N, CA, C and O of each residue as an XYZ file, in Angstrom:
260
protein
N       0.844     -1.171      0.000
C       0.000      0.000      0.000
C       0.889      1.233      0.000
O       2.015      1.196      0.496
N       0.387      2.310     -0.549
C       1.082      3.581     -0.459
C       1.063      4.067      0.975
O       0.533      3.386      1.853
N       1.619      5.209      1.219
C       1.672      5.694      2.594
C       0.309      6.183      3.063
O      -0.524      6.617      2.268
N       0.102      6.103      4.375
C      -1.102      6.668      4.984
C      -0.849      8.165      5.125
O       0.129      8.583      5.746
N      -1.719      8.950      4.557
C      -1.445     10.377      4.483
C      -2.355     11.241      5.338
O      -2.008     12.385      5.631
N      -3.491     10.737      5.741
C      -4.454     11.560      6.478
C      -5.035     10.788      7.645
O      -5.072      9.557      7.648
N      -5.485     11.536      8.630
C      -6.244     10.918      9.717
C      -7.657     10.685      9.226
O      -8.219     11.501      8.495
N      -8.220      9.573      9.631
C      -9.604      9.271      9.276
C     -10.532      9.854     10.337
O     -10.085     10.391     11.350
N     -11.810      9.736     10.086
C     -12.809     10.303     10.995
C     -12.814      9.602     12.350
O     -12.960     10.255     13.383
N     -12.659      8.298     12.355
C     -12.698      7.524     13.597
C     -11.355      7.580     14.316
O     -10.308      7.661     13.674
N     -11.382      7.538     15.635
C     -10.176      7.578     16.458
C      -9.226      6.437     16.100
O      -9.646      5.281     16.037
N      -7.973      6.744     15.869
C      -6.962      5.739     15.592
C      -6.851      5.314     14.139
O      -5.895      4.629     13.774
N      -7.798      5.700     13.303
C      -7.762      5.311     11.894
C      -6.925      6.288     11.080
O      -6.725      7.442     11.460
N      -6.446      5.787      9.951
C      -5.722      6.617      8.990
C      -6.254      6.288      7.604
O      -6.853      5.233      7.394
N      -6.035      7.187      6.671
C      -6.456      6.973      5.291
C      -5.218      6.816      4.433
O      -4.287      7.618      4.512
N      -5.212      5.778      3.613
C      -4.116      5.547      2.687
C      -4.670      5.232      1.315
O      -5.884      5.189      1.116
N      -3.773      5.013      0.371
C      -4.179      4.762     -1.006
C      -3.423      3.571     -1.562
O      -2.219      3.428     -1.350
N      -4.144      2.717     -2.276
C      -3.528      1.599     -2.961
C      -2.795      2.122     -4.190
O      -3.070      3.234     -4.641
N      -1.854      1.331     -4.749
C      -1.098      1.810     -5.913
C      -1.977      2.272     -7.084
O      -1.589      3.179     -7.820
N      -3.148      1.662     -7.263
C      -4.029      2.079     -8.367
C      -4.881      3.291     -8.013
O      -5.693      3.734     -8.825
N      -4.705      3.838     -6.795
C      -5.392      5.061     -6.417
C      -6.606      4.874     -5.527
O      -7.182      5.866     -5.080
N      -7.018      3.646     -5.253
C      -8.183      3.410     -4.399
C      -7.871      3.803     -2.954
O      -6.796      3.499     -2.436
N      -8.812      4.473     -2.318
C      -8.656      4.903     -0.935
C      -8.971      3.757      0.015
O      -9.872      2.958     -0.240
N      -8.217      3.681      1.123
C      -8.427      2.660      2.145
C      -8.445      3.338      3.506
O      -7.515      4.069      3.846
N      -9.494      3.102      4.289
C      -9.529      3.521      5.688
C      -8.900      2.383      6.492
O      -9.395      1.256      6.475
N      -7.812      2.684      7.195
C      -7.047      1.649      7.900
C      -7.322      1.734      9.391
O      -6.988      2.726     10.039
N      -7.938      0.676      9.934
C      -8.209      0.605     11.365
C      -6.888      0.534     12.121
O      -6.011     -0.246     11.752
N      -6.733      1.323     13.159
C      -5.507      1.399     13.964
C      -4.301      1.729     13.096
O      -3.196      1.256     13.363
N      -4.506      2.536     12.060
C      -3.452      2.840     11.110
C      -2.623      4.063     11.416
O      -1.733      4.401     10.635
N      -2.876      4.744     12.522
C      -2.116      5.959     12.818
C      -0.602      5.724     12.874
O       0.147      6.632     12.513
N      -0.105      4.539     13.313
C       1.347      4.335     13.291
C       1.948      4.393     11.887
O       3.157      4.582     11.751
N       1.140      4.236     10.849
C       1.644      4.286      9.477
C       1.634      5.699      8.883
O       2.056      5.889      7.743
N       1.168      6.666      9.624
C       1.068      8.023      9.083
C       2.416      8.472      8.521
O       3.420      8.489      9.233
N       2.428      8.835      7.235
C       3.634      9.301      6.583
C       4.592      8.206      6.144
O       5.672      8.503      5.634
N       4.217      6.943      6.334
C       5.079      5.820      5.942
C       4.297      4.835      5.105
O       3.066      4.843      5.102
N       5.018      3.987      4.394
C       4.384      2.911      3.634
C       4.346      1.661      4.501
O       5.189      1.479      5.379
N       3.367      0.803      4.252
C       3.281     -0.442      4.999
C       2.271     -1.380      4.386
O       1.504     -1.001      3.501
N       2.277     -2.597      4.861
C       1.322     -3.595      4.393
C       0.025     -3.485      5.180
O       0.025     -3.255      6.389
N      -1.068     -3.654      4.470
C      -2.394     -3.601      5.083
C      -3.220     -4.755      4.532
O      -3.179     -5.036      3.334
N      -3.967     -5.422      5.402
C      -4.908     -6.453      4.966
C      -6.250     -5.788      4.714
O      -6.753     -5.068      5.577
N      -6.835     -6.016      3.551
C      -8.167     -5.478      3.271
C      -9.175     -6.331      4.035
O      -9.276     -7.538      3.813
N      -9.916     -5.695      4.933
C     -10.880     -6.404      5.772
C     -12.252     -6.480      5.114
O     -12.957     -7.479      5.256
N     -12.634     -5.417      4.390
C     -13.928     -5.428      3.717
C     -13.944     -4.386      2.606
O     -13.217     -3.393      2.640
N     -14.788     -4.644      1.633
C     -15.009     -3.726      0.513
C     -16.514     -3.542      0.397
O     -17.257     -4.512      0.247
N     -16.953     -2.301      0.466
C     -18.384     -2.007      0.430
C     -18.682     -1.164     -0.804
O     -18.106     -0.089     -0.968
N     -19.578     -1.640     -1.680
C     -19.940     -0.827     -2.846
C     -20.720      0.414     -2.416
O     -21.539      0.358     -1.499
N     -20.456      1.523     -3.085
C     -21.193      2.751     -2.803
C     -21.488      3.450     -4.130
O     -21.026      3.019     -5.186
N     -22.249      4.515     -4.063
C     -22.613      5.260     -5.262
C     -21.366      5.789     -5.967
O     -21.305      5.795     -7.197
N     -20.380      6.230     -5.205
C     -19.171      6.801     -5.775
C     -18.085      5.784     -6.095
O     -16.991      6.172     -6.504
N     -18.350      4.521     -5.924
C     -17.342      3.478     -6.153
C     -17.294      2.533     -4.974
O     -18.304      2.313     -4.305
N     -16.123      1.971     -4.718
C     -15.973      1.036     -3.609
C     -15.320      1.720     -2.416
O     -14.415      2.539     -2.577
N     -15.783      1.381     -1.221
C     -15.152      1.840      0.009
C     -14.342      0.664      0.554
O     -14.894     -0.405      0.815
N     -13.025      0.862      0.727
C     -12.134     -0.184      1.210
C     -11.780      0.072      2.669
O     -11.459      1.196      3.055
N     -11.843     -0.979      3.467
C     -11.475     -0.891      4.877
C     -10.400     -1.930      5.134
O     -10.544     -3.092      4.754
N      -9.320     -1.506      5.782
C      -8.213     -2.413      6.024
C      -7.786     -2.377      7.481
O      -8.271     -1.576      8.280
N      -6.854     -3.278      7.801
C      -6.283     -3.329      9.147
C      -4.822     -3.735      9.005
O      -4.413     -4.305      7.994
N      -4.052     -3.431     10.033
C      -2.652     -3.813     10.034
C      -2.549     -5.313     10.248
O      -3.304     -5.870     11.045
N      -1.631     -5.983      9.554
C      -1.439     -7.415      9.775
C      -0.939     -7.670     11.198
O      -0.360     -6.782     11.822
N      -1.158     -8.855     11.698
C      -0.734     -9.209     13.058
C       0.784     -9.265     13.185
O       1.315     -9.046     14.274
N       1.494     -9.555     12.091
C       2.946     -9.697     12.165
C       3.627     -8.357     12.350
O       3.146     -7.337     11.856
N       4.739     -8.354     13.055
C       5.460     -7.126     13.354
C       6.227     -6.597     12.150
O       6.663     -5.445     12.167
N       6.408     -7.406     11.098
C       7.192     -6.958      9.943
C       6.325     -6.304      8.881
O       6.715     -6.265      7.714
N       5.166     -5.793      9.251
C       4.239     -5.209      8.284
C       4.650     -3.819      7.815
O       4.184     -3.362      6.771
N       5.516     -3.136      8.570
C       5.904     -1.785      8.182
C       7.220     -1.829      7.425
O       8.140     -2.564      7.782
N       7.287     -1.025      6.373
C       8.534     -0.984      5.587
C       9.075      0.413      5.500
O      10.115      0.635      4.879
């Protein structure tokens, strides 16, 4: 995933972007702010404007690069 660049609306979340430009709200993603890292996509919800992607940090400690 690209770097998480913004804080999300919910406490502890961050917003990042996949290489193709899709936005991902990352649960507990604040540690990735300004850095790149691996994220597991937890759910994808269709919406009028496209898909809403929700992710979470992997359980392994080597998820940040």
